[in-house]
TIRO-2110 file (N, C-alpha, C; in Angstrom, 1 decimal):
// TIRO-2110
0.8, -1.1, 0.0, N, 1, A
0.0, 0.0, -0.1, CA, 1, A
0.9, 1.2, 0.0, C, 1, A
2.1, 1.1, 0.4, N, 2, A
2.9, 2.4, 0.5, CA, 2, A
3.2, 3.0, -1.0, C, 2, A
3.2, 2.2, -1.9, N, 3, A
3.4, 2.6, -3.3, CA, 3, A
2.2, 3.3, -4.0, C, 3, A
1.1, 3.3, -3.4, N, 4, A
-0.1, 4.0, -4.0, CA, 4, A
0.1, 5.5, -3.9, C, 4, A
-0.3, 6.2, -4.8, N, 5, A
-0.3, 7.7, -4.8, CA, 5, A
-1.5, 8.2, -3.9, C, 5, A
-1.2, 9.1, -3.1, N, 6, A
-2.3, 9.6, -2.2, CA, 6, A
-2.9, 10.8, -3.0, C, 6, A
-4.1, 10.5, -3.7, N, 7, A
-4.7, 11.4, -4.6, CA, 7, A
-5.2, 12.7, -3.8, C, 7, A
-5.5, 12.5, -2.5, N, 8, A
-6.0, 13.6, -1.7, CA, 8, A
-4.9, 14.7, -1.6, C, 8, A
-3.7, 14.4, -1.7, N, 9, A
-2.7, 15.5, -1.6, CA, 9, A
-2.1, 15.9, -2.8, C, 9, A
-2.7, 15.5, -4.0, N, 10, A
-2.2, 15.8, -5.3, CA, 10, A
-2.8, 17.3, -5.7, C, 10, A
-1.9, 18.2, -6.4, N, 11, A
-2.3, 19.5, -6.6, CA, 11, A
-2.4, 19.6, -8.2, C, 11, A
-3.1, 18.7, -8.8, N, 12, A
-3.3, 18.8, -10.3, CA, 12, A
-4.7, 18.3, -10.6, C, 12, A
-5.0, 18.7, -11.8, N, 13, A
-6.3, 18.3, -12.4, CA, 13, A
-6.1, 18.0, -14.0, C, 13, A
-6.5, 16.8, -14.4, N, 14, A
-6.4, 16.5, -15.9, CA, 14, A
-7.9, 16.3, -16.3, C, 14, A
-8.2, 17.1, -17.3, N, 15, A
-9.5, 16.9, -18.0, CA, 15, A
-9.3, 16.3, -19.2, C, 15, A
-9.7, 15.0, -19.4, N, 16, A
-9.1, 14.1, -20.4, CA, 16, A
-9.8, 14.1, -21.7, C, 16, A
-9.1, 13.6, -22.7, N, 17, A
-9.5, 13.6, -24.1, CA, 17, A
-10.9, 13.0, -24.3, C, 17, A
-11.7, 13.4, -25.2, N, 18, A
-13.0, 13.0, -25.6, CA, 18, A
-14.1, 13.4, -24.5, C, 18, A
-13.7, 14.2, -23.6, N, 19, A
-14.6, 14.7, -22.6, CA, 19, A
-15.1, 16.2, -23.2, C, 19, A
-16.5, 16.5, -22.9, N, 20, A
-17.0, 17.8, -23.3, CA, 20, A
-17.5, 18.4, -22.0, C, 20, A
-17.1, 19.6, -21.7, N, 21, A
-17.6, 20.3, -20.5, CA, 21, A
-18.0, 21.7, -20.9, C, 21, A
-19.1, 22.1, -20.3, N, 22, A
-19.7, 23.4, -20.6, CA, 22, A
-20.2, 24.0, -19.2, C, 22, A
-19.8, 25.3, -19.0, N, 23, A
-20.3, 25.9, -17.7, CA, 23, A
-19.3, 26.9, -17.2, C, 23, A
-19.4, 27.1, -16.0, N, 24, A
-18.5, 28.0, -15.2, CA, 24, A
-17.7, 27.3, -14.2, C, 24, A
-16.3, 27.4, -14.4, N, 25, A
-15.3, 26.5, -13.7, CA, 25, A
-14.4, 27.4, -12.8, C, 25, A
-14.1, 26.9, -11.6, N, 26, A
-13.3, 27.4, -10.6, CA, 26, A
-12.2, 26.4, -10.3, C, 26, A
-11.0, 26.5, -10.8, N, 27, A
-10.0, 25.5, -10.5, CA, 27, A
-8.7, 26.0, -9.9, C, 27, A
-7.9, 25.2, -9.4, N, 28, A
-6.6, 25.7, -8.8, CA, 28, A
-5.6, 24.7, -8.9, C, 28, A
-4.3, 25.1, -8.7, N, 29, A
-3.2, 24.0, -8.8, CA, 29, A
-2.8, 24.1, -10.2, C, 29, A
-2.3, 22.9, -10.7, N, 30, A
-1.9, 22.7, -12.0, CA, 30, A
-3.0, 22.0, -12.8, C, 30, A
-3.4, 22.5, -13.9, N, 31, A
-4.5, 22.0, -14.7, CA, 31, A
-4.2, 21.8, -16.1, C, 31, A
-4.5, 20.6, -16.7, N, 32, A
-4.1, 20.4, -18.1, CA, 32, A
-5.6, 20.0, -18.7, C, 32, A
-5.9, 20.8, -19.8, N, 33, A
-7.2, 20.5, -20.4, CA, 33, A
-6.8, 19.8, -21.7, C, 33, A
-7.4, 18.6, -21.8, N, 34, A
-7.2, 17.7, -23.2, CA, 34, A
-8.6, 17.5, -23.7, C, 34, A
-9.5, 18.2, -23.2, N, 35, A
-10.9, 17.9, -23.6, CA, 35, A
-11.4, 19.1, -24.2, C, 35, A
-12.8, 19.2, -24.6, N, 36, A
-13.4, 20.3, -25.3, CA, 36, A
-14.2, 21.1, -24.2, C, 36, A
-13.8, 22.2, -24.0, N, 37, A
-14.5, 23.1, -23.0, CA, 37, A
-15.1, 24.4, -23.5, C, 37, A
-16.3, 24.8, -22.9, N, 38, A
-16.7, 26.1, -23.3, CA, 38, A
-17.4, 26.7, -22.0, C, 38, A
-17.2, 28.0, -21.9, N, 39, A
-17.8, 28.7, -20.8, CA, 39, A
-16.8, 29.8, -20.2, C, 39, A
-16.7, 29.8, -18.8, N, 40, A
-15.9, 30.7, -18.2, CA, 40, A
-15.0, 29.9, -17.1, C, 40, A
-13.7, 30.1, -17.3, N, 41, A
-12.8, 29.4, -16.3, CA, 41, A
-12.0, 30.4, -15.6, C, 41, A
-12.0, 30.3, -14.3, N, 42, A
-11.2, 31.0, -13.3, CA, 42, A
-10.3, 30.2, -12.5, C, 42, A
-9.1, 30.5, -12.8, N, 43, A
-7.9, 29.7, -12.0, CA, 43, A
-7.7, 30.5, -10.6, C, 43, A
-7.1, 29.6, -9.6, N, 44, A
-6.7, 30.2, -8.4, CA, 44, A
-5.5, 31.1, -8.6, C, 44, A
-5.0, 31.9, -7.6, N, 45, A
-4.0, 33.0, -7.8, CA, 45, A
-2.7, 32.4, -8.3, C, 45, A
-2.3, 31.2, -7.9, N, 46, A
-0.9, 30.7, -8.4, CA, 46, A
-1.1, 29.5, -9.3, C, 46, A
-2.3, 29.3, -9.9, N, 47, A
-2.5, 28.1, -10.7, CA, 47, A
-1.9, 28.2, -12.0, C, 47, A
-1.5, 27.2, -12.6, N, 48, A
-0.9, 27.0, -14.0, CA, 48, A
-1.9, 26.1, -14.8, C, 48, A
-2.2, 26.8, -15.9, N, 49, A
-3.2, 26.2, -16.9, CA, 49, A
-2.6, 25.8, -18.1, C, 49, A
-2.8, 24.7, -18.6, N, 50, A
-2.3, 24.2, -20.0, CA, 50, A
-3.4, 23.7, -20.8, C, 50, A
-3.6, 24.1, -22.0, N, 51, A
-4.4, 23.5, -22.9, CA, 51, A
-3.7, 22.6, -23.9, C, 51, A
-3.8, 21.3, -23.7, N, 52, A
-3.0, 20.4, -24.5, CA, 52, A
-3.3, 20.4, -26.0, C, 52, A
-2.5, 19.7, -26.7, N, 53, A
-2.7, 19.5, -28.1, CA, 53, A
-4.0, 19.0, -28.7, C, 53, A
-4.8, 18.2, -27.8, N, 54, A
-6.0, 17.7, -28.2, CA, 54, A
-7.1, 18.5, -27.5, C, 54, A
-6.8, 19.5, -26.8, N, 55, A
-7.7, 20.2, -25.9, CA, 55, A
-8.2, 21.5, -26.7, C, 55, A
-9.3, 21.9, -26.4, N, 56, A
-9.9, 23.3, -26.9, CA, 56, A
-10.7, 24.0, -25.8, C, 56, A
-10.7, 25.3, -25.9, N, 57, A
-11.5, 26.1, -25.0, CA, 57, A
-12.1, 27.2, -25.8, C, 57, A
-13.4, 27.4, -25.5, N, 58, A
-14.1, 28.6, -26.1, CA, 58, A
-14.8, 29.4, -25.0, C, 58, A
-14.4, 30.6, -24.9, N, 59, A
-15.0, 31.4, -23.7, CA, 59, A
-14.0, 32.4, -23.1, C, 59, A
-14.2, 32.5, -21.9, N, 60, A
-13.3, 33.5, -21.0, CA, 60, A
-12.5, 32.7, -20.1, C, 60, A
-11.2, 33.0, -20.1, N, 61, A
-10.2, 32.4, -19.0, CA, 61, A
-9.6, 33.5, -18.3, C, 61, A
-9.7, 33.3, -16.9, N, 62, A
-9.1, 34.4, -16.0, CA, 62, A
-8.1, 33.5, -15.2, C, 62, A
-6.8, 33.9, -15.4, N, 63, A
-5.7, 33.1, -14.8, CA, 63, A
-4.5, 33.9, -14.6, C, 63, A
-3.5, 33.2, -13.9, N, 64, A
-2.2, 33.8, -13.8, CA, 64, A
-1.2, 33.4, -14.9, C, 64, A
-1.2, 32.1, -15.2, N, 65, A
-0.3, 31.5, -16.2, CA, 65, A
-1.1, 30.6, -17.1, C, 65, A
-0.9, 30.7, -18.4, N, 66, A
-1.5, 29.8, -19.3, CA, 66, A
-0.5, 29.4, -20.4, C, 66, A
-0.5, 28.2, -20.9, N, 67, A
0.3, 27.7, -22.0, CA, 67, A
-0.7, 27.0, -22.9, C, 67, A
-0.6, 27.4, -24.1, N, 68, A
-1.6, 26.9, -25.1, CA, 68, A
-0.9, 26.0, -26.2, C, 68, A
-1.3, 24.8, -26.3, N, 69, A
-0.8, 23.9, -27.4, CA, 69, A
-1.9, 23.5, -28.5, C, 69, A
-3.3, 23.7, -27.9, N, 70, A
-4.3, 23.2, -28.7, CA, 70, A
-5.0, 24.4, -29.2, C, 70, A
-6.4, 24.5, -29.0, N, 71, A
-7.2, 25.6, -29.7, CA, 71, A
-7.8, 26.4, -28.5, C, 71, A
-7.9, 27.7, -28.8, N, 72, A
-8.5, 28.7, -27.9, CA, 72, A
-9.3, 29.7, -28.7, C, 72, A
-10.5, 30.1, -28.3, N, 73, A
-11.3, 31.1, -29.0, CA, 73, A
-12.0, 31.9, -27.8, C, 73, A
-11.8, 33.2, -27.7, N, 74, A
-12.3, 34.0, -26.6, CA, 74, A
-11.5, 35.0, -26.1, C, 74, A
-11.5, 35.2, -24.8, N, 75, A
-10.8, 36.1, -24.1, CA, 75, A
-10.0, 35.6, -23.0, C, 75, A
-8.7, 36.0, -22.9, N, 76, A
-7.8, 35.5, -21.8, CA, 76, A
-7.4, 36.8, -21.0, C, 76, A
-7.7, 36.6, -19.7, N, 77, A
-7.2, 37.7, -18.7, CA, 77, A
-6.2, 37.1, -17.9, C, 77, A
-4.9, 37.4, -18.1, N, 78, A
-3.9, 36.8, -17.3, CA, 78, A
-3.0, 37.8, -16.6, C, 78, A
-2.8, 37.6, -15.3, N, 79, A
-1.9, 38.5, -14.4, CA, 79, A
-0.4, 38.1, -14.6, C, 79, A
-0.1, 37.1, -15.4, N, 80, A
1.3, 36.7, -15.5, CA, 80, A
1.6, 36.4, -17.0, C, 80, A
1.8, 35.2, -17.3, N, 81, A
2.4, 34.8, -18.6, CA, 81, A
1.2, 34.1, -19.5, C, 81, A
1.3, 34.4, -20.8, N, 82, A
0.6, 33.6, -21.7, CA, 82, A
1.6, 33.1, -22.8, C, 82, A
1.8, 31.8, -23.0, N, 83, A
2.7, 31.2, -24.0, CA, 83, A
1.9, 30.5, -25.0, C, 83, A
2.0, 30.9, -26.3, N, 84, A
1.3, 30.2, -27.3, CA, 84, A
2.4, 29.4, -28.1, C, 84, A
2.2, 28.1, -28.0, N, 85, A
3.2, 27.1, -28.6, CA, 85, A
2.9, 26.9, -30.1, C, 85, A
3.9, 26.4, -30.9, N, 86, A
3.9, 26.3, -32.3, CA, 86, A
2.7, 25.6, -32.8, C, 86, A
2.2, 24.6, -32.2, N, 87, A
1.1, 23.9, -32.7, CA, 87, A
-0.3, 24.4, -32.4, C, 87, A
-0.4, 25.5, -31.6, N, 88, A
-1.6, 26.2, -31.1, CA, 88, A
-2.3, 27.0, -32.2, C, 88, A
-3.6, 27.1, -32.0, N, 89, A
-4.6, 27.9, -32.9, CA, 89, A
-5.3, 28.8, -31.9, C, 89, A
-5.1, 30.2, -31.9, N, 90, A
-5.7, 31.1, -30.9, CA, 90, A
-6.3, 32.2, -31.6, C, 90, A
-7.6, 32.6, -31.3, N, 91, A
-8.2, 33.8, -31.8, CA, 91, A
-8.9, 34.4, -30.6, C, 91, A
-9.0, 35.8, -30.6, N, 92, A
-9.7, 36.5, -29.7, CA, 92, A
-9.0, 37.6, -29.0, C, 92, A
-9.2, 37.8, -27.7, N, 93, A
-8.5, 39.0, -27.1, CA, 93, A
-7.7, 38.4, -25.9, C, 93, A
-6.4, 39.0, -25.8, N, 94, A
-5.5, 38.6, -24.7, CA, 94, A
-5.1, 39.8, -23.9, C, 94, A
-5.3, 39.8, -22.7, N, 95, A
-4.8, 40.8, -21.8, CA, 95, A
-3.9, 40.2, -20.8, C, 95, A
-2.7, 40.6, -20.8, N, 96, A
-1.7, 39.9, -20.0, CA, 96, A
-0.5, 40.7, -19.5, C, 96, A
0.4, 40.4, -18.8, N, 97, A
1.7, 41.0, -18.4, CA, 97, A
2.7, 40.6, -19.5, C, 97, A
2.7, 39.4, -19.9, N, 98, A
3.8, 38.9, -20.9, CA, 98, A
3.0, 37.9, -21.7, C, 98, A
3.3, 38.2, -23.1, N, 99, A
2.7, 37.3, -24.2, CA, 99, A
3.9, 36.9, -25.1, C, 99, A
4.0, 35.5, -25.1, N, 100, A
5.0, 34.9, -26.0, CA, 100, A
4.3, 34.0, -27.0, C, 100, A
4.7, 34.3, -28.3, N, 101, A
4.1, 33.6, -29.4, CA, 101, A
5.2, 32.8, -30.2, C, 101, A
5.2, 31.5, -30.1, N, 102, A
6.3, 30.7, -30.8, CA, 102, A
6.0, 30.6, -32.3, C, 102, A
6.9, 30.7, -33.2, N, 103, A
6.9, 30.5, -34.6, CA, 103, A
6.0, 29.3, -34.9, C, 103, A
5.2, 29.4, -35.9, N, 104, A
4.3, 28.2, -36.2, CA, 104, A
2.9, 28.3, -35.8, C, 104, A
2.8, 29.0, -34.6, N, 105, A
1.3, 29.2, -34.0, CA, 105, A
0.5, 29.9, -35.0, C, 105, A
-0.9, 29.5, -35.0, N, 106, A
-1.8, 30.3, -35.8, CA, 106, A
-2.5, 31.2, -34.9, C, 106, A
-2.4, 32.5, -35.1, N, 107, A
-2.8, 33.5, -34.1, CA, 107, A
-3.6, 34.7, -34.7, C, 107, A
-4.7, 34.9, -34.3, N, 108, A
-5.6, 36.0, -34.7, CA, 108, A
-6.0, 36.8, -33.5, C, 108, A
-5.3, 37.7, -32.8, N, 109, A
-5.8, 38.1, -31.5, CA, 109, A
-5.6, 39.7, -31.5, C, 109, A
-6.3, 40.2, -30.6, N, 110, A
-6.2, 41.6, -30.2, CA, 110, A
-5.5, 41.5, -28.8, C, 110, A
-4.2, 41.8, -28.7, N, 111, A
-3.4, 41.6, -27.4, CA, 111, A
-3.0, 42.9, -26.9, C, 111, A
-3.2, 42.9, -25.4, N, 112, A
-2.8, 44.1, -24.7, CA, 112, A
-1.8, 43.5, -23.5, C, 112, A
-0.7, 44.2, -23.4, N, 113, A
0.1, 43.8, -22.2, CA, 113, A
0.1, 44.9, -21.3, C, 113, A
0.1, 44.6, -20.0, N, 114, A
0.1, 45.5, -18.8, CA, 114, A
1.5, 46.0, -18.6, C, 114, A
1.6, 47.3, -18.5, N, 115, A
2.9, 48.0, -18.1, CA, 115, A
3.2, 48.0, -16.7, C, 115, A
END
């Protein structure tokens, strides 16, 4: 029994492939989205969000840090970093401290960085 992971103490959430979620979400810790989501997502103050290559989100995301490998359409309000990876497809509005777009990403956004 000592080899079992104590899930109660884990600080992560994986929203798996082929899942479809719609609504208002409040998450914390490390979150990886590999599913299709739509709605409004608010992360905890130090949370790290990742939209995986098979993941997509349509709506509003309020977070500190987000890294996008999959698809996003909507508005991102980030108090920290937004990283858009080469395989990502992103459209909408981004309000953030730091925005990094890697070559190869498909991006159509209205971006604002905070000074």
